N, C-alpha and C positions, 0 to 999 in steps of 0.2 A: 345464394344461401338457402339451405333447406333446414327447417325446424319442425319437430314433431310435437303436436299439441294434444293434451288429454283433456277432454270435456267431461267433468265429473257431475253428472246429473243426479243430484242427491235428493232423497226423501228427507224432509225436515219435520221434526216433531214440534208442534206448536207449543211455545212457552216452556221448553225444556232445554236450556243451554247445556246442561251437564251431559245429557244424552247426545245432543247434536255435536258438541266439540269432540266427543269420543268417536262418533260416527264419521265426522269429517277426517279425523286423523286416520281412521281405518281405511277409508276410501282413497285417500292420498297415497297411503302405503301400498294399497293394492294397485293403483295406477302406476306406481313406480316400478312394478315388476316388468313393465314393457319399456322402461327407460325413456320417457318423453323428455323434451326440453322445457316444456311449459305446462303447468297444471292450472286449470281454471275451475272455480267453484261458482255456485249460484248466488242469488240475492238472499240477504237476511237468513243465512243458514244457522245462525246461533239461536235466534228466537222464533223464527217463522215470520210470516208477513200477515198481520203483526198483532200480538196480544195487547189490546188497548187498556185493559184493566190494570196491569202491573208492568207495563213496558219499561218504566224507569228503573224498577228494581231488577229486571231481567237483563237490561242492556249492559254491555261490557264496559266497565269503568275505564275510561280513557283508552279503550282498545287494548288493554294490557294482556288479557288472555288470548285474544285473537293474534296479536303480534308475536307473543311468545310461541304459540303453536306454529304459525306460518314461518317465522324466522328459523326456528329449530328444524322444521321439516325441510326447508329450502337448503340450509347449510348441510344437514345430514345427508341428503340425497344429491346435493349439488344440482338443484333444479330451480328454474324460475317459477314463481307462483303469483298468479293473478287471483287474489283471495276472495273473489265474489264480493259480497258485502256482509257486514254484521251491523246490528244496532249497537251504536257506541254512545256512551254517556260522557259528556264533558260539562262539569258544573250542573246546571239545571237543564241543559240542552241535550237532545238526543239526535244523532246523525245516522243516516243510512250510508255507511262509509265503506269504501274499498281500500285495501292495502295491497301494494305490489312489492314483492321481494325478489331479489336476484339470487343467483346460485350461491353466493357467499352468505346469504341470510340477511343481507342489508336491505333496509327499506328504501325503495327508489321512487315511490309515488303514493299519494293518497288522493282519493276523489270522493266528494260528498254528492249524492244524488241531487241534481239541480231542479228537476221538475217533480213536484209532489202529485201523487195520483189522488185528485180531489174526490173521486167516487168512493174511495175507501176511507177518506178522512185523513190521509197521510200528512198533509200540511199542518194539521192541528196537533200532531204528535212529534213530528220530526222537524228540525231546522234544516232548510234547504241549503244546498251548497252554492258557492259563489266563485268557483274557479274550475278551469278545465284541467285535464290530466294528460301530460305529454311526457313519455318516458321511452327508454331504450332497453330492449332485452336482446342480448347476444348480437348487438349491432343493428337490430331491426327497430325502426321507429314505430311506436305504438301509442294508442290512446284508448279511451273507453267512454261508455255511457252506461246508465243503469236503467233497465226495464222501461218504464214510461218515457224516459228520455228519448227512446228510439222513435217516438212519434214526432219529434222536433228536428227535422232534417237540417235546419240552419246550424244547430249545434254541431252535428256530425260533419257538415261541409266545412265549417270553420277549421276543424282538426285536419280534414283531408287537405285543405289548402296549405296547411303547415307541414305537409310532407309525410303523413302517416301511411304506413304500409300494412299494418295489422291492427284491427279494431276489435275490442272486447265488449260484450254486452251480457253481464250477469243479470238474472231476472227471477221474479216470482210471478209468472204470467199464467193466468187461468185458462183452463181447457176450453171454456166457452168461447174464447176469442183466439183460439189457436191459429185460425186462418190469418188474422191480423199479424200475429207474431211472426209467422213464416214470411208473409208478404212484405212486411216492413223491413225485416232484416235483409231479405233478398234485394229489395229496392236500394237500401243503403249501401250494400256491397257493390251493386251494379253502377249506381250513379257516381260513387266515389272511387271505383276501380281499386279496391283494396281487399285483402282477406278479412273476413269477419267471423269471429268465434262467439257464438251466442249460447249461453249455458243457463238452463232453466231448472227450477225445482221440479220434482217428480211426485206423482201420487197425490193422496189427499192429506191436507194439513189444515187443522181447524175445520172450518166450514167450506173450504175451497178445494176443488179438484184442479191440480196443476197440469199444464199441457205437456210438460216434458219437451219433446221435439227440439232438444238442443242440436245445434248444427254448426258445422264449419263450412263456410262458403268461400269459393275462389273469387277473383276480381271480375269474372264473367257472371257471377251470381249462381254458379253451379254448385251442387252439393258435393263436398268431399266426404263428409259423413253426416248422418241425420238420424237421431235416435227416435224411438217410439215414446210412449208416455211413462213407462216404468223406470225405476231407478236403474242406472247403467253408467258405464264409462265408454266413451268412444275416442278413437285416436285418428288423427289425420295430419298430413304434412302440408306446410306452406313452402313455396318456392319463389324467391324474389325474381327469378327470370320470367315467371308468368306475369308478374305485375308489369314489368317492362314491355312484354309482348302486347298486353292489353292496351297499355297507354300509348304504345306506338301505333297500333292499328286504329284505335278510336281515341284521338287525343282531345278529350273534353276539356282538359285544363289549359291547353293551348287555344282551343276554339271558343272558350267561354268569353262573354262580354262583361268585363268588370263594371262597365258603366251601367249595365242593366242587371247583371247577375250578382253584384256584390251583396254580402251579408251585412245588414245594418247593425 
């Protein structure tokens, strides 16, 4: 099976959901000119990461606006959408949440970021997630993590052991740690022998310069596409035959020692 993925490396205006929703819609429509099978957006594209003074007022109430845009776009273009993340308010809680929609515009998965980035104070503003995300797009088994989650390989390995072939990582990763961004994503792809689509914010938002550097990696950890730091859209294909080739040549899942290597 071969699927074409569009990485939408978006510039996000801090604290301005109205502008950001319109811009996300514009970029998704632009990406669809090349008819990809899956669209992927970055982290917190509605508010930026993240306006501390008025986050509650800016967050999407129960994700209604996010879901309306993503669902309508998915059904209109008959495309799968991994909707990056948006700041979503439920009651008094705010979540850094991802929504995934299939080609019919149906919601197939949600995922709340599990690991809060303490350096930014994220755990003090967002409620952290408590479940993994496991879903299927066009018959391909998928999962995801969000930004800082990529530093916790146990989480990703747990999903790989469940049979994931394509892993998504939406992020708002700063330019100052770009080397970590690329290295960690490449390591996760190599050690778990799956395709990995990592989509970052671009440019300057608030006080932070973002790395961009969105990339699609094959199960060998090689670049299929790799963007620079500016806003852009990249396209790349995944091929399930390559996954089988890699896992046959170096069969880490057969050779692992569950008595020593198990995830606690």
